[in-house]
N, CA, C and O atoms as a Tripos MOL2 file, in Angstrom:
@<TRIPOS>MOLECULE
protein
  316   315    79     0     0
PROTEIN
NO_CHARGES

@<TRIPOS>ATOM
      1 N          97.5680   36.8320  119.6490 N.3       1 MET1
      2 CA         97.0590   37.5800  120.7720 C.3       1 MET1
      3 C          97.8710   38.8580  120.9540 C.2       1 MET1
      4 O          99.1020   38.8430  120.9370 O.2       1 MET1
      5 N          97.1640   39.9430  121.1250 N.am      2 LYS2
      6 CA         97.8470   41.2100  121.3270 C.3       2 LYS2
      7 C          98.1720   41.3990  122.8030 C.2       2 LYS2
      8 O          97.4110   41.0160  123.6910 O.2       2 LYS2
      9 N          99.3130   41.9950  123.0220 N.am      3 LYS3
     10 CA         99.6990   42.3050  124.3910 C.3       3 LYS3
     11 C          99.0390   43.6140  124.8100 C.2       3 LYS3
     12 O          98.8900   44.5410  124.0130 O.2       3 LYS3
     13 N          98.6590   43.6630  126.0510 N.am      4 LYS4
     14 CA         98.0800   44.8970  126.5720 C.3       4 LYS4
     15 C          99.1950   45.9010  126.8250 C.2       4 LYS4
     16 O         100.2500   45.5630  127.3620 O.2       4 LYS4
     17 N          98.9440   47.1220  126.4340 N.am      5 GLN5
     18 CA         99.9120   48.1680  126.7240 C.3       5 GLN5
     19 C          99.6120   48.7380  128.1000 C.2       5 GLN5
     20 O          98.4730   49.0740  128.4260 O.2       5 GLN5
     21 N         100.6440   48.8340  128.8770 N.am      6 GLN6
     22 CA        100.4700   49.3880  130.2150 C.3       6 GLN6
     23 C         100.7160   50.8890  130.1590 C.2       6 GLN6
     24 O         101.6800   51.3520  129.5480 O.2       6 GLN6
     25 N          99.8500   51.6250  130.7910 N.am      7 ARG7
     26 CA        100.0240   53.0670  130.8590 C.3       7 ARG7
     27 C         100.8560   53.4030  132.0840 C.2       7 ARG7
     28 O         100.6980   52.8190  133.1560 O.2       7 ARG7
     29 N         101.7260   54.3420  131.8940 N.am      8 ARG8
     30 CA        102.5190   54.7910  133.0280 C.3       8 ARG8
     31 C         101.7100   55.8020  133.8210 C.2       8 ARG8
     32 O         101.0730   56.6950  133.2640 O.2       8 ARG8
     33 N         101.7510   55.6430  135.0900 N.am      9 ARG9
     34 CA        101.0620   56.5960  135.9500 C.3       9 ARG9
     35 C         101.9400   57.8180  136.1360 C.2       9 ARG9
     36 O         103.1440   57.7100  136.3660 O.2       9 ARG9
     37 N         101.3290   58.9590  136.0340 N.am     10 ARG10
     38 CA        102.0650   60.1940  136.2270 C.3      10 ARG10
     39 C         102.1780   60.4640  137.7240 C.2      10 ARG10
     40 O         101.1860   60.4230  138.4510 O.2      10 ARG10
     41 N         103.3700   60.7350  138.1600 N.am     11 ILE11
     42 CA        103.6040   61.0190  139.5630 C.3      11 ILE11
     43 C         103.3120   62.4960  139.7950 C.2      11 ILE11
     44 O         103.9070   63.3640  139.1570 O.2      11 ILE11
     45 N         102.4090   62.7650  140.6960 N.am     12 ILE12
     46 CA        102.0600   64.1450  141.0120 C.3      12 ILE12
     47 C         102.9200   64.5840  142.1900 C.2      12 ILE12
     48 O         102.8500   64.0100  143.2760 O.2      12 ILE12
     49 N         103.7300   65.6070  141.9560 N.am     13 LEU13
     50 CA        104.6350   66.1030  142.9770 C.3      13 LEU13
     51 C         104.0010   67.2730  143.7130 C.2      13 LEU13
     52 O         103.2910   68.0880  143.1240 O.2      13 LEU13
     53 N         104.2650   67.3380  144.9870 N.am     14 GLN14
     54 CA        103.7340   68.4210  145.7970 C.3      14 GLN14
     55 C         104.5790   69.6790  145.5990 C.2      14 GLN14
     56 O         105.7800   69.5770  145.3530 O.2      14 GLN14
     57 N         103.9700   70.8620  145.7030 N.am     15 PRO15
     58 CA        104.7430   72.1040  145.6140 C.3      15 PRO15
     59 C         105.7720   72.1760  146.7350 C.2      15 PRO15
     60 O         105.5580   71.6540  147.8290 O.2      15 PRO15
     61 N         106.8820   72.8270  146.4470 N.am     16 VAL16
     62 CA        107.9770   72.9340  147.4010 C.3      16 VAL16
     63 C         108.0640   74.3670  147.8930 C.2      16 VAL16
     64 O         107.9950   75.3080  147.1020 O.2      16 VAL16
     65 N         108.2130   74.5300  149.1820 N.am     17 GLY17
     66 CA        108.4270   75.8550  149.7400 C.3      17 GLY17
     67 C         107.2060   76.7440  149.6240 C.2      17 GLY17
     68 O         106.2190   76.3990  148.9740 O.2      17 GLY17
     69 N         107.2940   77.8780  150.2590 N.am     18 ASN18
     70 CA        106.2140   78.8500  150.2000 C.3      18 ASN18
     71 C         106.7360   80.0570  149.4420 C.2      18 ASN18
     72 O         107.4780   80.8680  149.9950 O.2      18 ASN18
     73 N         106.3580   80.1780  148.1970 N.am     19 TYR19
     74 CA        106.8520   81.2660  147.3680 C.3      19 TYR19
     75 C         105.8840   82.4310  147.3120 C.2      19 TYR19
     76 O         106.1590   83.4240  146.6380 O.2      19 TYR19
     77 N         104.7480   82.3340  148.0090 N.am     20 ALA20
     78 CA        103.7390   83.3870  147.9540 C.3      20 ALA20
     79 C         104.2460   84.6840  148.5760 C.2      20 ALA20
     80 O         103.8030   85.7640  148.1840 O.2      20 ALA20
     81 N         105.1660   84.5990  149.5360 N.am     21 HIS21
     82 CA        105.6480   85.8210  150.1680 C.3      21 HIS21
     83 C         106.4230   86.6930  149.1930 C.2      21 HIS21
     84 O         106.5290   87.9020  149.4010 O.2      21 HIS21
     85 N         106.9710   86.1010  148.1250 N.am     22 TYR22
     86 CA        107.6490   86.9090  147.1110 C.3      22 TYR22
     87 C         106.6610   87.8370  146.4260 C.2      22 TYR22
     88 O         106.9800   88.9920  146.1450 O.2      22 TYR22
     89 N         105.4770   87.3410  146.1610 N.am     23 PHE23
     90 CA        104.4910   88.1290  145.4440 C.3      23 PHE23
     91 C         103.7500   89.0890  146.3740 C.2      23 PHE23
     92 O         103.3490   90.1710  145.9440 O.2      23 PHE23
     93 N         103.5630   88.7170  147.6250 N.am     24 LYS24
     94 CA        102.8810   89.5970  148.5750 C.3      24 LYS24
     95 C         103.7090   90.8420  148.8620 C.2      24 LYS24
     96 O         103.1900   91.9580  148.8610 O.2      24 LYS24
     97 N         104.9910   90.6440  149.1070 N.am     25 ASN25
     98 CA        105.8680   91.7540  149.4730 C.3      25 ASN25
     99 C         106.5480   92.3860  148.2710 C.2      25 ASN25
    100 O         107.3240   93.3270  148.4300 O.2      25 ASN25
    101 N         106.2730   91.8890  147.0740 N.am     26 ASP26
    102 CA        106.8930   92.3860  145.8450 C.3      26 ASP26
    103 C         108.4210   92.3100  145.9320 C.2      26 ASP26
    104 O         109.1290   93.2010  145.4630 O.2      26 ASP26
    105 N         108.9110   91.2280  146.5390 N.am     27 VAL27
    106 CA        110.3450   90.9950  146.6720 C.3      27 VAL27
    107 C         110.6920   89.7540  145.8710 C.2      27 VAL27
    108 O         110.0160   88.7310  145.9820 O.2      27 VAL27
    109 N         111.7300   89.8350  145.0710 N.am     28 MET28
    110 CA        112.1490   88.6890  144.2730 C.3      28 MET28
    111 C         113.3350   87.9990  144.9450 C.2      28 MET28
    112 O         114.0010   88.6030  145.7860 O.2      28 MET28
    113 N         113.6090   86.7460  144.5880 N.am     29 PRO29
    114 CA        114.7220   86.0100  145.2050 C.3      29 PRO29
    115 C         116.0510   86.7290  144.9900 C.2      29 PRO29
    116 O         116.2820   87.3430  143.9480 O.2      29 PRO29
    117 N         116.9060   86.6410  145.9830 N.am     30 ASP30
    118 CA        118.2000   87.3050  145.9200 C.3      30 ASP30
    119 C         119.2830   86.3090  146.3170 C.2      30 ASP30
    120 O         119.0630   85.4760  147.1970 O.2      30 ASP30
    121 N         120.4370   86.3850  145.6850 N.am     31 TYR31
    122 CA        121.5090   85.4250  145.9460 C.3      31 TYR31
    123 C         122.0750   85.5800  147.3470 C.2      31 TYR31
    124 O         122.6730   84.6400  147.8700 O.2      31 TYR31
    125 N         121.9060   86.7310  147.9640 N.am     32 LYS32
    126 CA        122.4390   86.9610  149.3040 C.3      32 LYS32
    127 C         121.6190   86.2590  150.3830 C.2      32 LYS32
    128 O         122.1040   86.0530  151.4950 O.2      32 LYS32
    129 N         120.3870   85.8940  150.0600 N.am     33 LYS33
    130 CA        119.5230   85.1960  151.0160 C.3      33 LYS33
    131 C         119.5760   83.6940  150.7310 C.2      33 LYS33
    132 O         118.6000   83.1060  150.2660 O.2      33 LYS33
    133 N         120.7140   83.0900  151.0130 N.am     34 TRP34
    134 CA        120.9180   81.6890  150.6650 C.3      34 TRP34
    135 C         120.0280   80.7580  151.4800 C.2      34 TRP34
    136 O         119.7340   79.6470  151.0400 O.2      34 TRP34
    137 N         119.5940   81.1970  152.6670 N.am     35 GLU35
    138 CA        118.7120   80.3530  153.4760 C.3      35 GLU35
    139 C         117.3760   80.1460  152.7680 C.2      35 GLU35
    140 O         116.8070   79.0550  152.8020 O.2      35 GLU35
    141 N         116.8810   81.2070  152.1260 N.am     36 VAL36
    142 CA        115.6130   81.1210  151.3980 C.3      36 VAL36
    143 C         115.8040   80.3070  150.1220 C.2      36 VAL36
    144 O         114.9500   79.4940  149.7710 O.2      36 VAL36
    145 N         116.9130   80.5220  149.4340 N.am     37 LEU37
    146 CA        117.1730   79.7960  148.1870 C.3      37 LEU37
    147 C         117.3380   78.3010  148.4330 C.2      37 LEU37
    148 O         117.0060   77.4910  147.5680 O.2      37 LEU37
    149 N         117.8440   77.9330  149.5970 N.am     38 SER38
    150 CA        118.0550   76.5090  149.8720 C.3      38 SER38
    151 C         116.7330   75.7430  149.9690 C.2      38 SER38
    152 O         116.7330   74.5150  149.8790 O.2      38 SER38
    153 N         115.6100   76.4410  150.1510 N.am     39 ASN39
    154 CA        114.3060   75.7670  150.1600 C.3      39 ASN39
    155 C         113.9240   75.2580  148.7790 C.2      39 ASN39
    156 O         113.1040   74.3470  148.6630 O.2      39 ASN39
    157 N         114.4990   75.8260  147.7430 N.am     40 PHE40
    158 CA        114.1510   75.4810  146.3730 C.3      40 PHE40
    159 C         115.1880   74.5700  145.7220 C.2      40 PHE40
    160 O         115.2170   74.4260  144.5000 O.2      40 PHE40
    161 N         116.0430   73.9530  146.5490 N.am     41 ILE41
    162 CA        117.0840   73.0530  146.0550 C.3      41 ILE41
    163 C         116.8940   71.6990  146.7220 C.2      41 ILE41
    164 O         116.6040   71.6260  147.9160 O.2      41 ILE41
    165 N         117.0570   70.6220  145.9480 N.am     42 SER42
    166 CA        116.8730   69.2780  146.4990 C.3      42 SER42
    167 C         118.0460   68.9010  147.4040 C.2      42 SER42
    168 O         119.0240   69.6390  147.5210 O.2      42 SER42
    169 N         117.9250   67.7450  148.0340 N.am     43 GLU43
    170 CA        118.9870   67.2530  148.9170 C.3      43 GLU43
    171 C         120.2850   67.0330  148.1570 C.2      43 GLU43
    172 O         121.3720   67.1350  148.7260 O.2      43 GLU43
    173 N         120.1670   66.7330  146.8780 N.am     44 ARG44
    174 CA        121.3370   66.4580  146.0460 C.3      44 ARG44
    175 C         121.8980   67.7060  145.3860 C.2      44 ARG44
    176 O         122.9080   67.6340  144.6860 O.2      44 ARG44
    177 N         121.2620   68.8440  145.5970 N.am     45 GLY45
    178 CA        121.7740   70.0920  145.0480 C.3      45 GLY45
    179 C         121.1350   70.5120  143.7420 C.2      45 GLY45
    180 O         121.6040   71.4550  143.1050 O.2      45 GLY45
    181 N         120.0780   69.8380  143.3290 N.am     46 LYS46
    182 CA        119.4150   70.1920  142.0720 C.3      46 LYS46
    183 C         118.3410   71.2460  142.3260 C.2      46 LYS46
    184 O         117.6820   71.2380  143.3660 O.2      46 LYS46
    185 N         118.1750   72.1440  141.3760 N.am     47 ILE47
    186 CA        117.1590   73.1790  141.4760 C.3      47 ILE47
    187 C         115.8230   72.5710  141.0850 C.2      47 ILE47
    188 O         115.7100   71.9160  140.0500 O.2      47 ILE47
    189 N         114.8030   72.7910  141.9220 N.am     48 TYR48
    190 CA        113.4730   72.2800  141.6030 C.3      48 TYR48
    191 C         112.9070   73.0090  140.3840 C.2      48 TYR48
    192 O         113.1580   74.2010  140.2070 O.2      48 TYR48
    193 N         112.1460   72.3070  139.5460 N.am     49 PRO49
    194 CA        111.6010   72.9350  138.3350 C.3      49 PRO49
    195 C         110.5090   73.9550  138.6510 C.2      49 PRO49
    196 O         109.9610   73.9880  139.7530 O.2      49 PRO49
    197 N         110.2150   74.7690  137.6740 N.am     50 GLY50
    198 CA        109.2550   75.8530  137.8490 C.3      50 GLY50
    199 C         107.8440   75.4010  138.1380 C.2      50 GLY50
    200 O         107.0900   76.1270  138.7870 O.2      50 GLY50
    201 N         107.4640   74.2220  137.6770 N.am     51 ASP51
    202 CA        106.1020   73.7620  137.9450 C.3      51 ASP51
    203 C         105.9130   73.3760  139.4110 C.2      51 ASP51
    204 O         104.7790   73.2960  139.8810 O.2      51 ASP51
    205 N         106.9900   73.1390  140.1330 N.am     52 ARG52
    206 CA        106.8960   72.8320  141.5620 C.3      52 ARG52
    207 C         107.0730   74.0730  142.4240 C.2      52 ARG52
    208 O         106.5240   74.1480  143.5230 O.2      52 ARG52
    209 N         107.8360   75.0470  141.9350 N.am     53 THR53
    210 CA        108.1410   76.2090  142.7620 C.3      53 THR53
    211 C         107.3130   77.4300  142.4070 C.2      53 THR53
    212 O         107.0780   78.2820  143.2640 O.2      53 THR53
    213 N         106.8690   77.5350  141.1690 N.am     54 GLY54
    214 CA        106.1550   78.7260  140.7420 C.3      54 GLY54
    215 C         107.1000   79.8170  140.2890 C.2      54 GLY54
    216 O         106.6750   80.8020  139.6850 O.2      54 GLY54
    217 N         108.3660   79.6510  140.5730 N.am     55 LEU55
    218 CA        109.3980   80.5940  140.1410 C.3      55 LEU55
    219 C         110.3980   79.7990  139.3280 C.2      55 LEU55
    220 O         110.6680   78.6410  139.6470 O.2      55 LEU55
    221 N         110.9450   80.3870  138.2990 N.am     56 ASP56
    222 CA        111.8870   79.5910  137.5300 C.3      56 ASP56
    223 C         113.1000   80.3940  137.0890 C.2      56 ASP56
    224 O         114.1930   80.1900  137.6170 O.2      56 ASP56
    225 N         112.9390   81.2860  136.1520 N.am     57 ARG57
    226 CA        114.1100   81.9470  135.5760 C.3      57 ARG57
    227 C         114.8780   82.7750  136.5930 C.2      57 ARG57
    228 O         116.0960   82.6470  136.7200 O.2      57 ARG57
    229 N         114.1760   83.6010  137.2990 N.am     58 ARG58
    230 CA        114.8450   84.4660  138.2710 C.3      58 ARG58
    231 C         115.4670   83.6370  139.3950 C.2      58 ARG58
    232 O         116.5930   83.8960  139.8190 O.2      58 ARG58
    233 N         114.7360   82.6570  139.8640 N.am     59 LEU59
    234 CA        115.2350   81.7970  140.9320 C.3      59 LEU59
    235 C         116.4860   81.0450  140.4890 C.2      59 LEU59
    236 O         117.4570   80.9490  141.2390 O.2      59 LEU59
    237 N         116.4600   80.5140  139.2740 N.am     60 THR60
    238 CA        117.6050   79.7750  138.7470 C.3      60 THR60
    239 C         118.8320   80.6690  138.6580 C.2      60 THR60
    240 O         119.9350   80.2580  139.0180 O.2      60 THR60
    241 N         118.6410   81.8750  138.1850 N.am     61 ARG61
    242 CA        119.7530   82.8160  138.0480 C.3      61 ARG61
    243 C         120.3600   83.1320  139.4100 C.2      61 ARG61
    244 O         121.5820   83.1760  139.5490 O.2      61 ARG61
    245 N         119.5220   83.3520  140.4060 N.am     62 GLU62
    246 CA        120.0170   83.7000  141.7380 C.3      62 GLU62
    247 C         120.7000   82.5120  142.4150 C.2      62 GLU62
    248 O         121.6810   82.6980  143.1350 O.2      62 GLU62
    249 N         120.2010   81.3050  142.1970 N.am     63 VAL63
    250 CA        120.8500   80.1160  142.7600 C.3      63 VAL63
    251 C         122.2310   79.9390  142.1380 C.2      63 VAL63
    252 O         123.1900   79.6160  142.8380 O.2      63 VAL63
    253 N         122.3350   80.1470  140.8400 N.am     64 LYS64
    254 CA        123.6340   80.0060  140.1750 C.3      64 LYS64
    255 C         124.6200   81.0570  140.6630 C.2      64 LYS64
    256 O         125.8070   80.7670  140.8190 O.2      64 LYS64
    257 N         124.1480   82.2630  140.9030 N.am     65 ARG65
    258 CA        125.0240   83.3060  141.4480 C.3      65 ARG65
    259 C         125.5170   82.9180  142.8330 C.2      65 ARG65
    260 O         126.6960   83.0820  143.1470 O.2      65 ARG65
    261 N         124.6160   82.4060  143.6600 N.am     66 ALA66
    262 CA        124.9980   82.0010  145.0150 C.3      66 ALA66
    263 C         125.9890   80.8410  144.9790 C.2      66 ALA66
    264 O         126.8770   80.7620  145.8280 O.2      66 ALA66
    265 N         125.8490   79.9530  144.0210 N.am     67 ARG67
    266 CA        126.7960   78.8390  143.8940 C.3      67 ARG67
    267 C         128.1840   79.3350  143.5170 C.2      67 ARG67
    268 O         129.1800   78.8500  144.0530 O.2      67 ARG67
    269 N         128.2620   80.2850  142.6120 N.am     68 HIS68
    270 CA        129.5660   80.8010  142.1880 C.3      68 HIS68
    271 C         130.2540   81.5860  143.2970 C.2      68 HIS68
    272 O         131.4810   81.6800  143.3210 O.2      68 HIS68
    273 N         129.4840   82.1420  144.2050 N.am     69 LEU69
    274 CA        130.0610   82.8530  145.3400 C.3      69 LEU69
    275 C         130.2600   81.9350  146.5450 C.2      69 LEU69
    276 O         130.6050   82.4040  147.6300 O.2      69 LEU69
    277 N         130.0470   80.6380  146.3630 N.am     70 ALA70
    278 CA        130.2340   79.6050  147.3870 C.3      70 ALA70
    279 C         129.2810   79.7720  148.5680 C.2      70 ALA70
    280 O         129.6150   79.3980  149.6920 O.2      70 ALA70
    281 N         128.1000   80.3290  148.3200 N.am     71 LEU71
    282 CA        127.0790   80.4010  149.3610 C.3      71 LEU71
    283 C         126.2240   79.1350  149.3690 C.2      71 LEU71
    284 O         125.6800   78.7520  150.4050 O.2      71 LEU71
    285 N         126.1100   78.4930  148.2100 N.am     72 LEU72
    286 CA        125.3780   77.2350  148.0700 C.3      72 LEU72
    287 C         126.2850   76.2180  147.3830 C.2      72 LEU72
    288 O         127.1310   76.5990  146.5750 O.2      72 LEU72
    289 N         126.1230   74.9330  147.6900 N.am     73 PRO73
    290 CA        126.9560   73.9150  147.0370 C.3      73 PRO73
    291 C         126.4740   73.6090  145.6220 C.2      73 PRO73
    292 O         125.2850   73.7190  145.3240 O.2      73 PRO73
    293 N         127.4110   73.2250  144.7540 N.am     74 PHE74
    294 CA        127.0450   72.7790  143.4090 C.3      74 PHE74
    295 C         126.4450   71.3820  143.4730 C.2      74 PHE74
    296 O         125.4040   71.1170  142.8720 O.2      74 PHE74
    297 N         127.1110   70.4840  144.2080 N.am     75 VAL75
    298 CA        126.6770   69.0930  144.3190 C.3      75 VAL75
    299 C         126.8170   68.6690  145.7750 C.2      75 VAL75
    300 O         127.7830   69.0220  146.4510 O.2      75 VAL75
    301 N         125.8390   67.9060  146.2410 N.am     76 VAL76
    302 CA        125.9170   67.3460  147.5880 C.3      76 VAL76
    303 C         126.1410   65.8570  147.4310 C.2      76 VAL76
    304 O         125.2950   65.1490  146.8840 O.2      76 VAL76
    305 N         127.2660   65.3860  147.9050 N.am     77 ARG77
    306 CA        127.6010   63.9690  147.7650 C.3      77 ARG77
    307 C         127.1380   63.1960  148.9900 C.2      77 ARG77
    308 O         127.2790   63.6690  150.1170 O.2      77 ARG77
    309 N         126.5850   62.0070  148.7720 N.am     78 PRO78
    310 CA        126.1700   61.1900  149.9230 C.3      78 PRO78
    311 C         127.3760   60.6700  150.6910 C.2      78 PRO78
    312 O         128.4610   60.5030  150.1330 O.2      78 PRO78
    313 N         127.1710   60.4190  151.9640 N.am     79 LEU79
    314 CA        128.2750   59.9200  152.7990 C.3      79 LEU79
    315 C         128.5050   58.4550  152.6120 C.2      79 LEU79
    316 O         129.3960   57.8850  153.2410 O.2      79 LEU79
@<TRIPOS>BOND
     1     1     2 1
     2     2     3 1
     3     3     4 2
     4     3     5 am
     5     5     6 1
     6     6     7 1
     7     7     8 2
     8     7     9 am
     9     9    10 1
    10    10    11 1
    11    11    12 2
    12    11    13 am
    13    13    14 1
    14    14    15 1
    15    15    16 2
    16    15    17 am
    17    17    18 1
    18    18    19 1
    19    19    20 2
    20    19    21 am
    21    21    22 1
    22    22    23 1
    23    23    24 2
    24    23    25 am
    25    25    26 1
    26    26    27 1
    27    27    28 2
    28    27    29 am
    29    29    30 1
    30    30    31 1
    31    31    32 2
    32    31    33 am
    33    33    34 1
    34    34    35 1
    35    35    36 2
    36    35    37 am
    37    37    38 1
    38    38    39 1
    39    39    40 2
    40    39    41 am
    41    41    42 1
    42    42    43 1
    43    43    44 2
    44    43    45 am
    45    45    46 1
    46    46    47 1
    47    47    48 2
    48    47    49 am
    49    49    50 1
    50    50    51 1
    51    51    52 2
    52    51    53 am
    53    53    54 1
    54    54    55 1
    55    55    56 2
    56    55    57 am
    57    57    58 1
    58    58    59 1
    59    59    60 2
    60    59    61 am
    61    61    62 1
    62    62    63 1
    63    63    64 2
    64    63    65 am
    65    65    66 1
    66    66    67 1
    67    67    68 2
    68    67    69 am
    69    69    70 1
    70    70    71 1
    71    71    72 2
    72    71    73 am
    73    73    74 1
    74    74    75 1
    75    75    76 2
    76    75    77 am
    77    77    78 1
    78    78    79 1
    79    79    80 2
    80    79    81 am
    81    81    82 1
    82    82    83 1
    83    83    84 2
    84    83    85 am
    85    85    86 1
    86    86    87 1
    87    87    88 2
    88    87    89 am
    89    89    90 1
    90    90    91 1
    91    91    92 2
    92    91    93 am
    93    93    94 1
    94    94    95 1
    95    95    96 2
    96    95    97 am
    97    97    98 1
    98    98    99 1
    99    99   100 2
   100    99   101 am
   101   101   102 1
   102   102   103 1
   103   103   104 2
   104   103   105 am
   105   105   106 1
   106   106   107 1
   107   107   108 2
   108   107   109 am
   109   109   110 1
   110   110   111 1
   111   111   112 2
   112   111   113 am
   113   113   114 1
   114   114   115 1
   115   115   116 2
   116   115   117 am
   117   117   118 1
   118   118   119 1
   119   119   120 2
   120   119   121 am
   121   121   122 1
   122   122   123 1
   123   123   124 2
   124   123   125 am
   125   125   126 1
   126   126   127 1
   127   127   128 2
   128   127   129 am
   129   129   130 1
   130   130   131 1
   131   131   132 2
   132   131   133 am
   133   133   134 1
   134   134   135 1
   135   135   136 2
   136   135   137 am
   137   137   138 1
   138   138   139 1
   139   139   140 2
   140   139   141 am
   141   141   142 1
   142   142   143 1
   143   143   144 2
   144   143   145 am
   145   145   146 1
   146   146   147 1
   147   147   148 2
   148   147   149 am
   149   149   150 1
   150   150   151 1
   151   151   152 2
   152   151   153 am
   153   153   154 1
   154   154   155 1
   155   155   156 2
   156   155   157 am
   157   157   158 1
   158   158   159 1
   159   159   160 2
   160   159   161 am
   161   161   162 1
   162   162   163 1
   163   163   164 2
   164   163   165 am
   165   165   166 1
   166   166   167 1
   167   167   168 2
   168   167   169 am
   169   169   170 1
   170   170   171 1
   171   171   172 2
   172   171   173 am
   173   173   174 1
   174   174   175 1
   175   175   176 2
   176   175   177 am
   177   177   178 1
   178   178   179 1
   179   179   180 2
   180   179   181 am
   181   181   182 1
   182   182   183 1
   183   183   184 2
   184   183   185 am
   185   185   186 1
   186   186   187 1
   187   187   188 2
   188   187   189 am
   189   189   190 1
   190   190   191 1
   191   191   192 2
   192   191   193 am
   193   193   194 1
   194   194   195 1
   195   195   196 2
   196   195   197 am
   197   197   198 1
   198   198   199 1
   199   199   200 2
   200   199   201 am
   201   201   202 1
   202   202   203 1
   203   203   204 2
   204   203   205 am
   205   205   206 1
   206   206   207 1
   207   207   208 2
   208   207   209 am
   209   209   210 1
   210   210   211 1
   211   211   212 2
   212   211   213 am
   213   213   214 1
   214   214   215 1
   215   215   216 2
   216   215   217 am
   217   217   218 1
   218   218   219 1
   219   219   220 2
   220   219   221 am
   221   221   222 1
   222   222   223 1
   223   223   224 2
   224   223   225 am
   225   225   226 1
   226   226   227 1
   227   227   228 2
   228   227   229 am
   229   229   230 1
   230   230   231 1
   231   231   232 2
   232   231   233 am
   233   233   234 1
   234   234   235 1
   235   235   236 2
   236   235   237 am
   237   237   238 1
   238   238   239 1
   239   239   240 2
   240   239   241 am
   241   241   242 1
   242   242   243 1
   243   243   244 2
   244   243   245 am
   245   245   246 1
   246   246   247 1
   247   247   248 2
   248   247   249 am
   249   249   250 1
   250   250   251 1
   251   251   252 2
   252   251   253 am
   253   253   254 1
   254   254   255 1
   255   255   256 2
   256   255   257 am
   257   257   258 1
   258   258   259 1
   259   259   260 2
   260   259   261 am
   261   261   262 1
   262   262   263 1
   263   263   264 2
   264   263   265 am
   265   265   266 1
   266   266   267 1
   267   267   268 2
   268   267   269 am
   269   269   270 1
   270   270   271 1
   271   271   272 2
   272   271   273 am
   273   273   274 1
   274   274   275 1
   275   275   276 2
   276   275   277 am
   277   277   278 1
   278   278   279 1
   279   279   280 2
   280   279   281 am
   281   281   282 1
   282   282   283 1
   283   283   284 2
   284   283   285 am
   285   285   286 1
   286   286   287 1
   287   287   288 2
   288   287   289 am
   289   289   290 1
   290   290   291 1
   291   291   292 2
   292   291   293 am
   293   293   294 1
   294   294   295 1
   295   295   296 2
   296   295   297 am
   297   297   298 1
   298   298   299 1
   299   299   300 2
   300   299   301 am
   301   301   302 1
   302   302   303 1
   303   303   304 2
   304   303   305 am
   305   305   306 1
   306   306   307 1
   307   307   308 2
   308   307   309 am
   309   309   310 1
   310   310   311 1
   311   311   312 2
   312   311   313 am
   313   313   314 1
   314   314   315 1
   315   315   316 2
@<TRIPOS>SUBSTRUCTURE
     1 MET1         2 RESIDUE 1 A MET
     2 LYS2         6 RESIDUE 1 A LYS
     3 LYS3        10 RESIDUE 1 A LYS
     4 LYS4        14 RESIDUE 1 A LYS
     5 GLN5        18 RESIDUE 1 A GLN
     6 GLN6        22 RESIDUE 1 A GLN
     7 ARG7        26 RESIDUE 1 A ARG
     8 ARG8        30 RESIDUE 1 A ARG
     9 ARG9        34 RESIDUE 1 A ARG
    10 ARG10       38 RESIDUE 1 A ARG
    11 ILE11       42 RESIDUE 1 A ILE
    12 ILE12       46 RESIDUE 1 A ILE
    13 LEU13       50 RESIDUE 1 A LEU
    14 GLN14       54 RESIDUE 1 A GLN
    15 PRO15       58 RESIDUE 1 A PRO
    16 VAL16       62 RESIDUE 1 A VAL
    17 GLY17       66 RESIDUE 1 A GLY
    18 ASN18       70 RESIDUE 1 A ASN
    19 TYR19       74 RESIDUE 1 A TYR
    20 ALA20       78 RESIDUE 1 A ALA
    21 HIS21       82 RESIDUE 1 A HIS
    22 TYR22       86 RESIDUE 1 A TYR
    23 PHE23       90 RESIDUE 1 A PHE
    24 LYS24       94 RESIDUE 1 A LYS
    25 ASN25       98 RESIDUE 1 A ASN
    26 ASP26      102 RESIDUE 1 A ASP
    27 VAL27      106 RESIDUE 1 A VAL
    28 MET28      110 RESIDUE 1 A MET
    29 PRO29      114 RESIDUE 1 A PRO
    30 ASP30      118 RESIDUE 1 A ASP
    31 TYR31      122 RESIDUE 1 A TYR
    32 LYS32      126 RESIDUE 1 A LYS
    33 LYS33      130 RESIDUE 1 A LYS
    34 TRP34      134 RESIDUE 1 A TRP
    35 GLU35      138 RESIDUE 1 A GLU
    36 VAL36      142 RESIDUE 1 A VAL
    37 LEU37      146 RESIDUE 1 A LEU
    38 SER38      150 RESIDUE 1 A SER
    39 ASN39      154 RESIDUE 1 A ASN
    40 PHE40      158 RESIDUE 1 A PHE
    41 ILE41      162 RESIDUE 1 A ILE
    42 SER42      166 RESIDUE 1 A SER
    43 GLU43      170 RESIDUE 1 A GLU
    44 ARG44      174 RESIDUE 1 A ARG
    45 GLY45      178 RESIDUE 1 A GLY
    46 LYS46      182 RESIDUE 1 A LYS
    47 ILE47      186 RESIDUE 1 A ILE
    48 TYR48      190 RESIDUE 1 A TYR
    49 PRO49      194 RESIDUE 1 A PRO
    50 GLY50      198 RESIDUE 1 A GLY
    51 ASP51      202 RESIDUE 1 A ASP
    52 ARG52      206 RESIDUE 1 A ARG
    53 THR53      210 RESIDUE 1 A THR
    54 GLY54      214 RESIDUE 1 A GLY
    55 LEU55      218 RESIDUE 1 A LEU
    56 ASP56      222 RESIDUE 1 A ASP
    57 ARG57      226 RESIDUE 1 A ARG
    58 ARG58      230 RESIDUE 1 A ARG
    59 LEU59      234 RESIDUE 1 A LEU
    60 THR60      238 RESIDUE 1 A THR
    61 ARG61      242 RESIDUE 1 A ARG
    62 GLU62      246 RESIDUE 1 A GLU
    63 VAL63      250 RESIDUE 1 A VAL
    64 LYS64      254 RESIDUE 1 A LYS
    65 ARG65      258 RESIDUE 1 A ARG
    66 ALA66      262 RESIDUE 1 A ALA
    67 ARG67      266 RESIDUE 1 A ARG
    68 HIS68      270 RESIDUE 1 A HIS
    69 LEU69      274 RESIDUE 1 A LEU
    70 ALA70      278 RESIDUE 1 A ALA
    71 LEU71      282 RESIDUE 1 A LEU
    72 LEU72      286 RESIDUE 1 A LEU
    73 PRO73      290 RESIDUE 1 A PRO
    74 PHE74      294 RESIDUE 1 A PHE
    75 VAL75      298 RESIDUE 1 A VAL
    76 VAL76      302 RESIDUE 1 A VAL
    77 ARG77      306 RESIDUE 1 A ARG
    78 PRO78      310 RESIDUE 1 A PRO
    79 LEU79      314 RESIDUE 1 A LEU
């Protein structure tokens, strides 16, 4: 008897943040606006992927700059 193979269900994630204002105002993410950048970072300090945010390379670069200047944390540890 053959065993049935179970298919894994793909988890569909909801988009994070509202990134449309970047395109409306022709303004790109900036490391000095850490409040806006924090919308694209998880509770644990991970950067959300481009398929969830719509922005990827530029956003990643600016988040890393803000982290090196201590505007954003590298890792958030649970209490």
